[in-house]
One Martini backbone bead per residue (centre of mass of N, CA, C, O) as a GRO file, in nm:
protein
  380
    1MET     BB    1  -0.236  -1.708  -6.929
    2MET     BB    2  -0.561  -1.681  -6.976
    3THR     BB    3  -0.836  -1.468  -6.840
    4ALA     BB    4  -1.055  -1.497  -7.018
    5ARG     BB    5  -1.374  -1.548  -7.097
    6ALA     BB    6  -1.602  -1.737  -7.246
    7ARG     BB    7  -1.798  -1.737  -7.502
    8LYS     BB    8  -2.094  -1.842  -7.646
    9ASP     BB    9  -1.949  -1.915  -7.944
   10GLY     BB   10  -1.662  -2.067  -7.836
   11LEU     BB   11  -1.399  -1.874  -7.884
   12GLY     BB   12  -1.366  -1.655  -7.694
   13ALA     BB   13  -1.192  -1.395  -7.531
   14LEU     BB   14  -0.926  -1.333  -7.785
   15ARG     BB   15  -0.946  -1.002  -7.905
   16GLY     BB   16  -0.789  -0.776  -7.711
   17ASP     BB   17  -0.943  -0.779  -7.398
   18ARG     BB   18  -0.630  -0.814  -7.309
   19ALA     BB   19  -0.300  -0.782  -7.215
   20ASP     BB   20  -0.253  -1.066  -7.274
   21VAL     BB   21  -0.067  -1.289  -7.496
   22MET     BB   22  -0.065  -1.570  -7.663
   23LYS     BB   23   0.199  -1.792  -7.732
   24VAL     BB   24   0.299  -1.952  -8.042
   25ASN     BB   25   0.500  -2.224  -8.146
   26LEU     BB   26   0.586  -2.348  -8.441
   27PHE     BB   27   0.571  -2.695  -8.551
   28LEU     BB   28   0.604  -2.789  -8.868
   29THR     BB   29   0.730  -3.022  -8.992
   30CYS     BB   30   0.813  -3.199  -9.255
   31LEU     BB   31   0.554  -3.256  -9.399
   32GLY     BB   32   0.431  -2.975  -9.371
   33GLU     BB   33   0.649  -2.808  -9.519
   34ASN     BB   34   0.672  -2.999  -9.797
   35PHE     BB   35   0.324  -3.063  -9.840
   36PHE     BB   36   0.132  -2.882  -9.613
   37SER     BB   37   0.138  -2.545  -9.619
   38PRO     BB   38  -0.172  -2.478  -9.609
   39VAL     BB   39  -0.208  -2.597  -9.312
   40LEU     BB   40  -0.014  -2.389  -9.173
   41LYS     BB   41  -0.164  -2.136  -9.260
   42ASP     BB   42  -0.451  -2.204  -9.136
   43MET     BB   43  -0.348  -2.235  -8.850
   44VAL     BB   44  -0.249  -1.936  -8.813
   45SER     BB   45  -0.508  -1.805  -8.874
   46LEU     BB   46  -0.668  -1.918  -8.644
   47LEU     BB   47  -0.492  -1.844  -8.400
   48GLU     BB   48  -0.517  -1.541  -8.465
   49ARG     BB   49  -0.825  -1.517  -8.453
   50LEU     BB   50  -0.803  -1.621  -8.131
   51GLY     BB   51  -0.533  -1.436  -8.022
   52ALA     BB   52  -0.267  -1.547  -8.111
   53ARG     BB   53   0.088  -1.552  -8.117
   54CYS     BB   54   0.286  -1.628  -8.385
   55GLU     BB   55   0.582  -1.849  -8.420
   56VAL     BB   56   0.893  -1.918  -8.603
   57PRO     BB   57   1.153  -2.098  -8.528
   58GLU     BB   58   1.471  -2.082  -8.612
   59GLY     BB   59   1.625  -2.390  -8.715
   60GLN     BB   60   1.430  -2.597  -8.765
   61THR     BB   61   1.401  -2.944  -8.756
   62CYS     BB   62   1.410  -3.260  -8.733
   63CYS     BB   63   1.325  -3.455  -8.454
   64GLY     BB   64   1.413  -3.784  -8.530
   65GLN     BB   65   1.186  -3.997  -8.572
   66PRO     BB   66   1.263  -4.177  -8.817
   67PHE     BB   67   1.520  -4.299  -8.679
   68PHE     BB   68   1.387  -4.416  -8.431
   69ASN     BB   69   1.166  -4.591  -8.571
   70SER     BB   70   1.426  -4.756  -8.728
   71GLY     BB   71   1.649  -4.809  -8.478
   72TYR     BB   72   1.815  -4.506  -8.477
   73GLN     BB   73   1.887  -4.374  -8.191
   74THR     BB   74   2.170  -4.235  -8.218
   75GLN     BB   75   2.087  -4.065  -8.483
   76ALA     BB   76   1.840  -3.904  -8.331
   77ILE     BB   77   2.013  -3.708  -8.143
   78GLY     BB   78   2.091  -3.483  -8.320
   79PRO     BB   79   1.821  -3.358  -8.411
   80ALA     BB   80   1.703  -3.339  -8.131
   81ARG     BB   81   1.923  -3.141  -8.024
   82GLN     BB   82   1.848  -2.916  -8.230
   83TRP     BB   83   1.555  -2.884  -8.144
   84LEU     BB   84   1.601  -2.815  -7.859
   85LYS     BB   85   1.768  -2.558  -7.905
   86VAL     BB   86   1.552  -2.399  -8.051
   87PHE     BB   87   1.299  -2.452  -7.832
   88GLY     BB   88   1.461  -2.367  -7.572
   89ARG     BB   89   1.435  -2.038  -7.651
   90THR     BB   90   1.144  -2.061  -7.577
   91HIS     BB   91   0.809  -1.946  -7.507
   92GLY     BB   92   0.557  -2.148  -7.443
   93TYR     BB   93   0.393  -2.285  -7.677
   94ILE     BB   94   0.382  -2.596  -7.874
   95VAL     BB   95   0.265  -2.642  -8.217
   96ALA     BB   96   0.123  -2.927  -8.398
   97PRO     BB   97   0.004  -3.108  -8.706
   98SER     BB   98   0.110  -3.387  -8.525
   99GLY     BB   99   0.101  -3.667  -8.346
  100SER     BB  100   0.378  -3.808  -8.383
  101CYS     BB  101   0.565  -3.573  -8.317
  102VAL     BB  102   0.447  -3.503  -8.037
  103GLU     BB  103   0.491  -3.787  -7.913
  104PHE     BB  104   0.797  -3.786  -7.944
  105VAL     BB  105   0.855  -3.536  -7.762
  106ARG     BB  106   0.692  -3.612  -7.513
  107HIS     BB  107   0.804  -3.928  -7.474
  108ARG     BB  108   1.109  -3.961  -7.609
  109TYR     BB  109   1.300  -3.750  -7.502
  110PRO     BB  110   1.332  -3.853  -7.213
  111GLU     BB  111   1.472  -4.115  -7.328
  112LEU     BB  112   1.704  -3.987  -7.499
  113PHE     BB  113   1.727  -3.784  -7.226
  114PRO     BB  114   1.826  -3.877  -6.951
  115PHE     BB  115   1.906  -3.884  -6.652
  116GLY     BB  116   2.221  -3.697  -6.650
  117THR     BB  117   2.177  -3.531  -6.885
  118PRO     BB  118   2.195  -3.206  -7.011
  119GLU     BB  119   1.894  -3.240  -7.167
  120HIS     BB  120   1.670  -3.325  -6.953
  121ALA     BB  121   1.527  -3.076  -6.856
  122LEU     BB  122   1.445  -2.976  -7.132
  123ALA     BB  123   1.285  -3.219  -7.235
  124GLN     BB  124   1.066  -3.188  -7.010
  125ASP     BB  125   0.975  -2.906  -7.060
  126ILE     BB  126   0.884  -2.947  -7.362
  127SER     BB  127   0.686  -3.187  -7.312
  128HIS     BB  128   0.472  -3.003  -7.157
  129ARG     BB  129   0.448  -2.768  -7.418
  130THR     BB  130   0.342  -2.989  -7.621
  131PHE     BB  131   0.107  -2.973  -7.894
  132GLU     BB  132  -0.162  -3.072  -8.057
  133PHE     BB  133  -0.384  -2.890  -8.225
  134THR     BB  134  -0.658  -3.012  -8.109
  135GLU     BB  135  -0.561  -3.010  -7.824
  136PHE     BB  136  -0.514  -2.707  -7.794
  137LEU     BB  137  -0.810  -2.609  -7.858
  138THR     BB  138  -0.964  -2.790  -7.640
  139LYS     BB  139  -0.761  -2.781  -7.365
  140VAL     BB  140  -0.650  -2.478  -7.372
  141LEU     BB  141  -0.869  -2.288  -7.514
  142LYS     BB  142  -1.164  -2.409  -7.505
  143VAL     BB  143  -1.221  -2.496  -7.820
  144THR     BB  144  -1.494  -2.617  -8.065
  145ASP     BB  145  -1.578  -2.344  -8.201
  146VAL     BB  146  -1.450  -2.174  -8.500
  147GLY     BB  147  -1.666  -2.086  -8.727
  148ALA     BB  148  -1.724  -2.299  -8.936
  149SER     BB  149  -1.783  -2.419  -9.284
  150PHE     BB  150  -1.899  -2.748  -9.434
  151PRO     BB  151  -2.111  -2.857  -9.698
  152HIS     BB  152  -2.034  -3.190  -9.618
  153ARG     BB  153  -1.926  -3.511  -9.626
  154VAL     BB  154  -1.780  -3.670  -9.334
  155THR     BB  155  -1.505  -3.841  -9.217
  156TYR     BB  156  -1.297  -4.050  -8.966
  157HIS     BB  157  -0.954  -4.125  -8.907
  158ALA     BB  158  -0.761  -4.258  -8.665
  159SER     BB  159  -0.458  -4.202  -8.563
  160CYS     BB  160  -0.236  -4.370  -8.390
  161HIS     BB  161  -0.070  -4.143  -8.227
  162LEU     BB  162  -0.313  -3.983  -8.140
  163LEU     BB  163  -0.459  -4.221  -7.993
  164ARG     BB  164  -0.232  -4.395  -7.844
  165GLY     BB  165  -0.009  -4.184  -7.774
  166LEU     BB  166  -0.216  -3.929  -7.673
  167GLY     BB  167  -0.527  -3.996  -7.624
  168LEU     BB  168  -0.697  -3.887  -7.889
  169ARG     BB  169  -1.042  -3.922  -7.971
  170ASP     BB  170  -1.258  -3.651  -7.957
  171GLU     BB  171  -1.133  -3.381  -8.060
  172PRO     BB  172  -1.179  -3.385  -8.368
  173LYS     BB  173  -1.493  -3.443  -8.342
  174GLN     BB  174  -1.569  -3.185  -8.191
  175LEU     BB  175  -1.483  -2.990  -8.415
  176SER     BB  176  -1.673  -3.105  -8.641
  177ALA     BB  177  -1.956  -3.078  -8.494
  178ALA     BB  178  -1.938  -2.743  -8.524
  179VAL     BB  179  -1.969  -2.757  -8.828
  180ARG     BB  180  -2.128  -2.604  -9.067
  181GLY     BB  181  -2.304  -2.850  -9.266
  182LEU     BB  182  -2.185  -3.096  -9.151
  183GLU     BB  183  -2.171  -3.443  -9.246
  184TYR     BB  184  -2.135  -3.723  -9.035
  185ILE     BB  185  -1.961  -4.020  -9.110
  186PRO     BB  186  -1.921  -4.311  -8.982
  187LEU     BB  187  -1.641  -4.532  -8.945
  188PRO     BB  188  -1.562  -4.824  -8.984
  189ALA     BB  189  -1.291  -4.887  -8.807
  190GLU     BB  190  -1.144  -4.606  -8.728
  191GLU     BB  191  -0.901  -4.744  -8.528
  192THR     BB  192  -0.768  -4.868  -8.758
  193CYS     BB  193  -0.499  -4.938  -8.909
  194CYS     BB  194  -0.374  -4.848  -9.239
  195GLY     BB  195  -0.028  -4.914  -9.260
  196PHE     BB  196   0.171  -4.694  -9.259
  197GLY     BB  197   0.385  -4.575  -9.023
  198GLY     BB  198   0.570  -4.443  -9.217
  199ILE     BB  199   0.859  -4.604  -9.235
  200PHE     BB  200   0.727  -4.873  -9.214
  201SER     BB  201   0.611  -4.901  -9.509
  202VAL     BB  202   0.911  -4.935  -9.620
  203VAL     BB  203   1.034  -5.163  -9.446
  204TYR     BB  204   0.722  -5.295  -9.410
  205PRO     BB  205   0.533  -5.367  -9.674
  206GLU     BB  206   0.387  -5.634  -9.609
  207VAL     BB  207   0.252  -5.539  -9.346
  208SER     BB  208   0.111  -5.290  -9.454
  209ARG     BB  209  -0.066  -5.433  -9.666
  210SER     BB  210  -0.216  -5.620  -9.459
  211ILE     BB  211  -0.340  -5.386  -9.293
  212SER     BB  212  -0.488  -5.237  -9.530
  213HIS     BB  213  -0.672  -5.476  -9.638
  214ILE     BB  214  -0.878  -5.484  -9.419
  215ILE     BB  215  -1.010  -5.184  -9.491
  216ALA     BB  216  -0.987  -5.106  -9.799
  217PRO     BB  217  -1.244  -5.253  -9.947
  218ALA     BB  218  -1.462  -5.072  -9.731
  219VAL     BB  219  -1.378  -4.766  -9.640
  220HIS     BB  220  -1.621  -4.618  -9.826
  221LEU     BB  221  -1.842  -4.744  -9.655
  222THR     BB  222  -2.118  -4.756  -9.512
  223LYS     BB  223  -2.320  -4.941  -9.310
  224GLU     BB  224  -2.532  -4.982  -9.540
  225GLY     BB  225  -2.324  -5.085  -9.749
  226ILE     BB  226  -2.236  -5.332  -9.590
  227ALA     BB  227  -2.507  -5.460  -9.556
  228GLU     BB  228  -2.551  -5.498  -9.865
  229LEU     BB  229  -2.301  -5.670  -9.916
  230PHE     BB  230  -2.389  -5.912  -9.728
  231ARG     BB  231  -2.652  -5.978  -9.874
  232ALA     BB  232  -2.519  -6.037 -10.158
  233LYS     BB  233  -2.267  -6.237 -10.066
  234LEU     BB  234  -2.402  -6.407  -9.803
  235GLY     BB  235  -2.722  -6.432  -9.764
  236VAL     BB  236  -2.808  -6.211  -9.529
  237ASP     BB  237  -2.955  -6.055  -9.266
  238ALA     BB  238  -2.830  -5.724  -9.264
  239PRO     BB  239  -2.791  -5.485  -9.046
  240ALA     BB  240  -2.721  -5.131  -8.989
  241GLU     BB  241  -2.512  -5.261  -8.752
  242PRO     BB  242  -2.195  -5.287  -8.642
  243VAL     BB  243  -2.217  -5.516  -8.441
  244GLN     BB  244  -2.374  -5.723  -8.625
  245LEU     BB  245  -2.171  -5.714  -8.844
  246ALA     BB  246  -1.926  -5.824  -8.682
  247ALA     BB  247  -2.062  -6.095  -8.613
  248ILE     BB  248  -2.095  -6.207  -8.895
  249ALA     BB  249  -1.799  -6.189  -8.983
  250ARG     BB  250  -1.695  -6.370  -8.762
  251ALA     BB  251  -1.845  -6.633  -8.825
  252ARG     BB  252  -1.750  -6.665  -9.116
  253LEU     BB  253  -1.441  -6.676  -9.059
  254ARG     BB  254  -1.440  -6.918  -8.864
  255GLU     BB  255  -1.547  -7.122  -9.058
  256ALA     BB  256  -1.293  -7.109  -9.240
  257PHE     BB  257  -1.071  -7.167  -9.028
  258LEU     BB  258  -1.186  -7.451  -8.948
  259ALA     BB  259  -1.195  -7.567  -9.264
  260ALA     BB  260  -0.904  -7.554  -9.298
  261ASP     BB  261  -0.596  -7.712  -9.422
  262MET     BB  262  -0.439  -7.432  -9.444
  263GLY     BB  263  -0.195  -7.196  -9.309
  264ILE     BB  264  -0.093  -6.864  -9.402
  265SER     BB  265   0.216  -6.692  -9.321
  266GLY     BB  266   0.404  -6.479  -9.166
  267ALA     BB  267   0.671  -6.265  -9.016
  268ASN     BB  268   0.849  -6.044  -8.823
  269PHE     BB  269   1.018  -6.278  -8.687
  270MET     BB  270   1.344  -6.466  -8.641
  271VAL     BB  271   1.486  -6.690  -8.419
  272ALA     BB  272   1.787  -6.852  -8.428
  273GLU     BB  273   1.830  -6.979  -8.149
  274THR     BB  274   1.519  -7.123  -8.144
  275GLY     BB  275   1.310  -7.115  -8.403
  276THR     BB  276   1.126  -6.858  -8.393
  277LEU     BB  277   0.817  -6.735  -8.450
  278VAL     BB  278   0.698  -6.392  -8.499
  279ILE     BB  279   0.373  -6.246  -8.432
  280VAL     BB  280   0.222  -5.925  -8.500
  281SER     BB  281  -0.094  -5.799  -8.367
  282ASN     BB  282  -0.454  -5.657  -8.358
  283GLU     BB  283  -0.571  -5.931  -8.438
  284GLY     BB  284  -0.692  -6.279  -8.462
  285ASN     BB  285  -0.628  -6.402  -8.750
  286GLY     BB  286  -0.344  -6.493  -8.719
  287ARG     BB  287  -0.383  -6.697  -8.484
  288MET     BB  288  -0.588  -6.882  -8.636
  289CYS     BB  289  -0.408  -6.950  -8.885
  290THR     BB  290  -0.173  -7.088  -8.677
  291THR     BB  291  -0.381  -7.300  -8.501
  292LEU     BB  292  -0.623  -7.451  -8.661
  293PRO     BB  293  -0.485  -7.579  -8.879
  294PRO     BB  294  -0.287  -7.860  -8.954
  295LEU     BB  295  -0.140  -7.649  -9.150
  296HIS     BB  296   0.175  -7.453  -9.160
  297VAL     BB  297   0.272  -7.166  -9.357
  298ALA     BB  298   0.578  -6.989  -9.372
  299VAL     BB  299   0.652  -6.663  -9.518
  300VAL     BB  300   0.985  -6.540  -9.508
  301GLY     BB  301   1.218  -6.308  -9.473
  302ILE     BB  302   1.562  -6.300  -9.420
  303ASP     BB  303   1.549  -6.006  -9.269
  304LYS     BB  304   1.390  -6.129  -9.001
  305VAL     BB  305   1.649  -6.218  -8.870
  306VAL     BB  306   1.747  -6.295  -8.537
  307PRO     BB  307   1.969  -6.408  -8.303
  308ASP     BB  308   1.794  -6.330  -8.031
  309MET     BB  309   1.600  -6.241  -7.765
  310GLU     BB  310   1.742  -5.975  -7.700
  311SER     BB  311   1.691  -5.851  -7.981
  312LEU     BB  312   1.391  -5.876  -7.984
  313ASP     BB  313   1.323  -5.688  -7.751
  314VAL     BB  314   1.393  -5.430  -7.906
  315LEU     BB  315   1.201  -5.458  -8.156
  316LEU     BB  316   0.928  -5.488  -7.992
  317LYS     BB  317   0.945  -5.186  -7.908
  318LEU     BB  318   0.966  -5.042  -8.191
  319LEU     BB  319   0.718  -5.144  -8.371
  320PRO     BB  320   0.465  -5.022  -8.234
  321ARG     BB  321   0.561  -4.732  -8.214
  322SER     BB  322   0.605  -4.692  -8.534
  323ALA     BB  323   0.324  -4.790  -8.626
  324THR     BB  324   0.079  -4.718  -8.367
  325GLY     BB  325   0.182  -4.610  -8.075
  326GLN     BB  326   0.248  -4.858  -7.906
  327LYS     BB  327   0.392  -5.051  -7.670
  328MET     BB  328   0.189  -5.288  -7.747
  329THR     BB  329   0.026  -5.536  -7.879
  330CYS     BB  330  -0.230  -5.758  -7.859
  331TYR     BB  331  -0.059  -5.970  -8.048
  332THR     BB  332   0.207  -6.206  -7.946
  333SER     BB  333   0.352  -6.478  -8.143
  334PHE     BB  334   0.500  -6.789  -8.046
  335ILE     BB  335   0.668  -7.011  -8.277
  336THR     BB  336   0.790  -7.361  -8.212
  337GLY     BB  337   0.662  -7.536  -8.414
  338PRO     BB  338   0.466  -7.778  -8.377
  339SER     BB  339   0.266  -7.948  -8.212
  340ARG     BB  340   0.320  -8.163  -7.927
  341ASN     BB  341  -0.009  -8.212  -7.878
  342PRO     BB  342  -0.271  -8.330  -8.042
  343GLU     BB  343  -0.499  -8.307  -7.816
  344GLU     BB  344  -0.457  -7.967  -7.818
  345GLY     BB  345  -0.392  -7.898  -8.092
  346GLY     BB  346  -0.298  -7.783  -8.385
  347PRO     BB  347  -0.033  -7.814  -8.583
  348GLN     BB  348   0.140  -8.085  -8.722
  349GLU     BB  349   0.255  -7.884  -8.935
  350LEU     BB  350   0.568  -7.701  -9.033
  351HIS     BB  351   0.643  -7.456  -9.285
  352LEU     BB  352   0.950  -7.290  -9.411
  353VAL     BB  353   0.972  -7.004  -9.621
  354LEU     BB  354   1.250  -6.857  -9.760
  355LEU     BB  355   1.296  -6.519  -9.862
  356ASP     BB  356   1.467  -6.330 -10.086
  357ASN     BB  357   1.436  -6.130 -10.346
  358GLY     BB  358   1.730  -5.965 -10.333
  359ARG     BB  359   1.864  -5.947 -10.042
  360THR     BB  360   2.156  -6.054 -10.088
  361ARG     BB  361   2.233  -5.831 -10.291
  362VAL     BB  362   2.196  -5.595 -10.093
  363LEU     BB  363   2.404  -5.708  -9.885
  364ARG     BB  364   2.659  -5.684 -10.089
  365ASP     BB  365   2.586  -5.383 -10.088
  366VAL     BB  366   2.704  -5.144  -9.916
  367ALA     BB  367   2.529  -4.897  -9.970
  368ALA     BB  368   2.249  -5.043  -9.932
  369ARG     BB  369   2.303  -5.175  -9.649
  370GLU     BB  370   2.312  -4.855  -9.527
  371THR     BB  371   1.986  -4.812  -9.630
  372CYS     BB  372   1.728  -4.860  -9.445
  373CYS     BB  373   1.674  -4.559  -9.415
  374ALA     BB  374   1.513  -4.348  -9.626
  375PHE     BB  375   1.571  -4.071  -9.481
  376ALA     BB  376   1.889  -4.089  -9.523
  377VAL     BB  377   1.881  -4.023  -9.830
  378VAL     BB  378   1.720  -3.719  -9.810
  379SER     BB  379   1.907  -3.624  -9.583
  380VAL     BB  380   2.163  -3.449  -9.384
   0.00000   0.00000   0.00000
């Protein structure tokens, strides 16, 4: 550890006025190496300017996250074991510019290599010394001002694994706040999932699009822009205050749900054993859509069928982790037929539309059937 005292400019006395030098092993990540190499170069430049000695361990590969998040836990062990082998030879901190990759190594490696396996001790050791870049700057180096300048307007959207998986809410904004000339514009619903979720957006494109649709139409607007939009479209006196804007939207949406004659939904899973529809979400619109109107129509792809509740249990653990970095979502609804008691409310009819749209054709194709994980197509 560094023994130098922090300087007043926030950078810390990290430039050679001490005998020891902090070593940082760079965890490049797949996306970083293949698509964002300038980001990696800038990260190295900053860390070295702050006095760290950066090294790139040779032989590092994918950490295995895409396989794990797609349900291929067994296939994830091979890349994870190779990654452990490479970084197990290192000493000091391991730093990556990716919340999801760090979350996977820190929290999932001890699960992939549980107590009793040869790799368990190493997985535990590495999990404690692997850090996301902004976390490393603010919590290890104790630096929030890196001496940067950027005279532009900037907003911030919290990535799911960074926020929910690692619990890093303020660290990126602390660093941005110290940038000279930067004008920070708060983003409404900045912690709402964008719908990407890595491989999730490939395997579940319908769900991904539905998530992104919630924030995309107005994601570029400031709170003043939202207020102006509400005044023009809803004819209400809308102040530029997020809490009051949310209350206006909530009131209008509930009026629409209460007046609807039919609610249309999808489903994340269908349990063949019980005939249960399972809908997973982080906001209440889906639940209102399936409970308030007298008629519920569910349109679901046949690939969402699982045999029984035991199989569902596995998938319910995988889905939120791969999509938003949560252990479980806010709402998990189990719907087995229409309402049993009309006096208690709820839909009196439920109609299920099973969507094929080429799925059986893919199922008959042996090669296509075995290519559920897009990562498997392009990786060794």
